[in-house]
VEXDREN-2710 file (C-alpha; in Angstrom, 1 decimal):
% VEXDREN-2710
k/r/px/py/pz
1/MET/-10.9/-15.6/-18.8
2/MET/-9.2/-14.8/-15.2
3/LEU/-6.7/-13.3/-16.6
4/LYS/-9.4/-10.7/-18.5
5/SER/-11.3/-10.3/-16.0
6/ARG/-8.2/-9.0/-14.2
7/VAL/-7.6/-6.7/-17.1
8/LEU/-11.4/-5.3/-16.8
9/THR/-12.1/-4.6/-13.4
10/ALA/-8.2/-3.2/-13.3
11/ILE/-9.2/-0.6/-16.2
12/VAL/-12.8/0.4/-14.5
13/LEU/-10.6/0.7/-10.9
14/LEU/-8.5/2.3/-12.1
15/ALA/-10.3/4.9/-13.9
16/ILE/-12.7/5.7/-10.7
17/PHE/-9.5/6.0/-8.9
18/LEU/-8.3/8.8/-11.0
19/LEU/-12.0/10.7/-11.3
20/ALA/-12.0/10.5/-7.5
21/LEU/-8.2/11.1/-7.0
22/PHE/-8.7/14.9/-9.5
23/PHE/-11.6/16.0/-9.7
24/LEU/-13.2/15.4/-6.3
25/SER/-12.6/17.9/-3.2
26/PRO/-10.5/17.2/-0.3
27/LEU/-13.1/16.5/1.8
28/LEU/-15.0/13.5/-0.6
29/TRP/-11.5/12.1/-1.4
30/ALA/-11.2/11.8/2.8
31/GLY/-15.1/10.3/2.3
32/LEU/-13.2/7.7/0.4
33/VAL/-9.9/6.8/1.4
34/VAL/-12.7/6.0/5.1
35/LEU/-14.8/4.0/3.2
36/MET/-11.3/1.8/1.7
37/VAL/-10.2/1.6/4.9
38/MET/-12.7/0.5/6.7
39/GLN/-13.8/-1.8/3.7
40/GLY/-10.0/-3.6/5.2
41/ALA/-11.0/-3.2/8.6
42/THR/-14.2/-6.0/7.2
43/GLU/-11.4/-7.7/5.1
44/TRP/-8.4/-7.8/7.7
45/SER/-11.3/-9.3/10.6
46/ARG/-11.8/-12.0/8.4
47/LEU/-8.8/-12.4/8.0
48/SER/-8.0/-12.2/12.0
49/LYS/-10.6/-15.0/12.9
50/LEU/-12.1/-11.8/15.0
51/GLU/-16.3/-12.9/14.5
52/GLY/-19.4/-11.4/16.1
53/ARG/-19.7/-8.5/18.3
54/PRO/-15.7/-8.7/18.7
55/ALA/-15.7/-7.9/14.5
56/THR/-18.0/-5.1/14.4
57/LEU/-17.0/-3.7/17.8
58/TYR/-13.1/-3.7/15.4
59/TRP/-14.4/-2.1/12.4
60/LEU/-16.3/0.6/14.1
61/LEU/-13.3/1.2/16.4
62/THR/-11.5/1.4/13.0
63/VAL/-13.5/4.1/11.2
64/LEU/-14.0/6.1/14.3
65/MET/-10.3/6.4/14.6
66/MET/-9.9/7.4/10.8
67/ALA/-12.1/9.4/10.8
68/GLY/-9.9/10.7/13.8
69/LEU/-7.1/11.2/12.0
70/VAL/-9.3/12.9/8.7
71/TRP/-10.2/15.6/11.2
72/ALA/-7.1/16.7/12.7
73/ASP/-5.4/16.7/9.1
74/LEU/-7.7/18.6/8.0
75/TYR/-8.1/21.0/10.9
76/LEU/-5.6/20.5/12.8
77/ALA/-3.1/22.7/13.9
78/GLN/0.1/22.8/11.4
79/ASP/2.6/22.4/14.1
80/LEU/0.1/19.2/16.2
81/ARG/-0.5/18.4/12.9
82/LEU/2.7/17.6/11.7
83/VAL/3.7/15.5/15.0
84/LEU/0.4/13.3/14.4
85/GLN/1.5/12.4/11.2
86/LEU/5.5/11.9/12.2
87/VAL/4.1/9.6/15.1
88/VAL/1.9/7.6/12.5
89/TYR/4.3/7.4/10.1
90/SER/7.2/6.6/12.4
91/LEU/5.3/2.8/14.0
92/SER/5.0/2.9/10.7
93/ALA/8.0/2.9/9.3
94/LEU/9.4/0.9/12.1
95/LEU/6.2/-2.5/11.4
96/TRP/7.4/-2.8/8.1
97/LEU/11.0/-1.9/7.8
98/VAL/11.7/-3.4/11.7
99/VAL/8.8/-6.1/12.6
100/VAL/7.5/-7.6/9.5
101/PRO/10.5/-8.4/7.8
102/SER/11.3/-10.5/11.9
103/TRP/8.0/-11.8/11.3
104/LEU/8.7/-13.1/8.0
105/ILE/11.9/-13.8/8.6
106/ALA/10.9/-16.2/11.5
107/GLY/7.7/-17.3/10.2
108/TRP/5.8/-16.2/12.7
109/LYS/2.5/-17.7/13.3
110/VAL/-0.3/-15.4/15.1
111/THR/-2.8/-16.7/16.2
112/ASN/-3.7/-14.5/19.0
113/VAL/-6.7/-12.5/17.5
114/TYR/-6.8/-8.9/19.3
115/LEU/-2.5/-9.3/18.2
116/MET/-3.8/-9.9/14.8
117/ALA/-5.8/-6.5/15.1
118/LEU/-3.6/-4.3/16.9
119/VAL/-1.5/-5.1/13.3
120/GLY/-3.9/-4.5/11.1
121/TRP/-4.4/-0.9/12.9
122/ALA/-1.2/-0.4/12.2
123/VAL/-1.4/-1.7/8.2
124/LEU/-4.7/0.3/7.3
125/LEU/-4.8/3.6/9.6
126/PRO/-1.2/4.9/8.3
127/THR/-2.3/4.0/4.5
128/GLY/-5.3/5.8/4.8
129/LEU/-3.3/8.6/6.4
130/ALA/-0.8/9.0/3.8
131/MET/-3.4/9.4/1.2
132/MET/-4.7/12.5/2.1
133/ASP/-1.5/13.6/2.8
134/LEU/0.6/12.8/-0.4
135/ARG/-2.7/14.4/-2.7
136/GLU/-2.6/17.3/-0.9
137/ALA/1.7/17.5/-1.3
138/ALA/3.4/19.6/-4.8
139/PRO/2.3/18.8/-7.1
140/ALA/-0.6/17.9/-5.5
141/PRO/-2.0/15.5/-7.1
142/TRP/0.5/13.8/-9.4
143/LEU/3.1/12.9/-6.6
144/LEU/0.5/9.8/-5.0
145/LEU/-0.7/8.9/-8.2
146/PHE/3.4/8.6/-8.9
147/VAL/3.7/6.7/-5.9
148/MET/0.2/4.6/-6.8
149/GLY/2.0/4.5/-10.4
150/LEU/5.2/2.7/-9.2
151/VAL/4.1/0.6/-7.6
152/TRP/1.2/-0.5/-10.1
153/VAL/4.2/-0.9/-12.7
154/ALA/5.6/-3.3/-11.2
155/ASP/2.9/-5.6/-9.4
156/SER/2.4/-5.8/-12.9
157/ALA/5.5/-6.2/-13.9
158/ALA/6.5/-9.2/-11.8
159/TYR/3.6/-10.9/-12.3
160/PHE/4.6/-11.0/-16.0
161/ALA/8.0/-11.5/-15.6
162/GLY/6.9/-14.4/-13.3
163/ARG/4.6/-16.4/-15.5
164/ARG/6.6/-16.0/-18.6
165/PHE/10.4/-16.9/-16.7
166/GLY/9.9/-17.7/-13.1
167/LYS/12.0/-20.4/-11.4
168/ASN/13.5/-19.6/-8.6
169/LYS/10.8/-19.0/-5.3
170/LEU/10.9/-15.8/-4.1
171/ALA/9.4/-17.9/-0.8
172/PRO/7.5/-21.0/-1.1
173/SER/6.8/-21.6/2.2
174/ILE/4.6/-17.5/1.8
175/SER/4.0/-17.3/-2.1
176/PRO/5.0/-19.9/-4.7
177/GLY/3.5/-18.0/-7.3
178/LYS/6.4/-15.5/-5.9
179/THR/9.7/-15.9/-7.9
180/TRP/12.8/-13.5/-8.0
181/GLU/12.8/-13.1/-12.0
182/GLY/9.3/-11.5/-10.8
183/VAL/11.4/-9.0/-8.7
184/SER/13.8/-8.1/-11.5
185/GLY/10.9/-7.9/-14.3
186/ALA/9.8/-5.5/-10.8
187/ILE/12.9/-3.8/-10.7
188/PHE/13.2/-3.3/-14.6
189/GLY/9.7/-2.1/-14.9
190/VAL/10.0/0.5/-12.2
191/SER/12.8/2.2/-14.1
192/VAL/12.2/1.6/-17.1
193/TYR/8.8/3.9/-15.4
194/VAL/11.3/6.6/-13.6
195/VAL/13.0/7.5/-16.1
196/LEU/9.4/7.6/-19.1
197/VAL/8.3/10.0/-16.5
198/TRP/11.4/12.1/-15.6
199/SER/12.0/12.3/-18.9
200/PHE/8.4/14.5/-18.8
201/SER/9.1/15.9/-16.2
202/PRO/10.6/20.0/-14.6
203/LEU/13.6/17.6/-13.5
204/PHE/14.2/16.7/-17.3
205/SER/17.4/19.2/-17.3
206/GLU/18.8/18.2/-14.4
207/ARG/20.6/15.0/-15.3
208/GLN/21.7/14.0/-11.1
209/VAL/18.3/14.1/-10.1
210/LEU/18.4/10.3/-12.1
211/PRO/20.2/7.6/-10.2
212/PRO/19.1/8.7/-6.9
213/LEU/15.6/8.5/-7.8
214/LEU/16.3/5.4/-9.7
215/LEU/17.6/3.7/-6.8
216/THR/14.3/5.2/-4.6
217/ALA/12.2/3.4/-6.7
218/TRP/14.1/0.0/-6.5
219/TRP/13.9/0.5/-3.3
220/TRP/10.1/0.9/-3.0
221/VAL/9.4/-1.9/-5.5
222/VAL/11.8/-4.1/-2.1
223/LEU/8.9/-2.4/0.2
224/ALA/5.9/-3.7/-2.2
225/VAL/7.4/-7.8/-2.2
226/ILE/7.8/-6.8/1.6
227/GLY/3.2/-6.0/1.9
228/ASP/2.8/-8.8/-0.1
229/LEU/4.4/-10.8/1.2
230/PHE/3.0/-9.6/4.4
231/GLU/0.3/-10.4/3.4
232/SER/-0.3/-13.1/1.7
233/ALA/2.2/-15.0/4.5
234/VAL/-1.4/-14.0/6.9
235/LYS/-3.8/-14.9/4.1
236/ARG/-2.4/-18.6/4.3
237/GLN/-1.4/-18.3/8.0
238/ALA/-6.0/-17.7/7.9
239/GLY/-6.1/-20.4/5.3
240/VAL/-7.8/-18.3/2.8
241/LYS/-6.9/-17.6/-0.9
242/ASP/-8.6/-14.4/-1.6
243/SER/-8.6/-11.7/1.5
244/GLY/-12.3/-11.0/-0.1
245/ALA/-14.5/-11.4/-2.3
246/LEU/-15.6/-7.3/-3.7
247/LEU/-12.9/-7.5/-6.8
248/PRO/-14.1/-10.1/-9.7
249/GLY/-10.9/-11.2/-10.8
250/HIS/-8.6/-9.9/-7.7
251/GLY/-9.7/-11.3/-4.3
252/GLY/-10.4/-8.4/-1.6
253/LEU/-8.7/-4.7/-1.4
254/LEU/-6.7/-6.3/1.1
255/ASP/-5.4/-8.0/-2.7
256/ARG/-4.8/-5.2/-4.4
257/ILE/-2.9/-2.4/-2.2
258/ASP/-1.1/-5.2/0.2
259/ALA/2.3/-3.2/-1.1
260/LEU/0.3/0.2/-1.2
261/THR/0.3/0.1/2.7
262/SER/3.9/-0.9/3.2
263/THR/4.9/2.3/0.5
264/LEU/2.9/4.8/0.8
265/PRO/3.7/5.6/4.3
266/LEU/6.7/5.2/4.3
267/ALA/6.2/8.7/0.9
268/ALA/4.2/10.5/2.9
269/LEU/7.3/10.3/5.6
270/ALA/9.9/11.1/3.8
271/LEU/7.6/13.9/2.4
272/LEU/7.5/15.2/5.8
273/PHE/11.1/15.1/6.7
274/GLN/11.4/17.3/3.5
275/GLU/9.6/19.4/5.1
276/PHE/11.6/19.3/8.6
277/ASN/14.5/20.4/7.0
END
């Protein structure tokens, strides 16, 4: 019953997402991104133990900051916009490549609600900005769909491989259900995904593109696992199973975008470096 609920919810969400991705104007897409970040902030405040007026203030500040990023991304001069993107995505890279791995390895327990609130901004705001920038990057909007599809394939492959073959725990103190077999399944799944996408792309004739593309995809699986484990660690610290109850069979929004928060901003940063070069 739980699997059926998960699948039905996933199908509905995918249909809504694809319609929005391909048919919404940039301004309406930005509005959707703000709504997602707003919901994420609501769930993060719960995980951070922010309550009452501080929680309301946190939610309001998050919406204002995301709206400010939207305005800057749509209307700021190109040079200033690139600098802003570089700062936001570099901070996200610092979080996911240095802070979070150290956090997970050391098993930190951060009980300061205001520090957790700052971490929430570092998680949510770059993700929202990346959803806008990757959608507009050529070949728009296929690049965003490709990166998000890679993460979804990794998540699904890890789930089914872990259920079928999982024996060796990946991080039992953080998320007992995750296994090394699941990670292997994710790597296999994204490998098939990348080969299929490459086969139907204009790059099919350029065989030298495939090996670095696969290596990048495997690295993105690692980032996705880090994002997944981090949200699991935060939920464990908060003493909850799900970040919310928004999505039947899936929990809250953060439960669905945890791996995207660690992958989309770094994909946008990589794209930004290409523009500078």
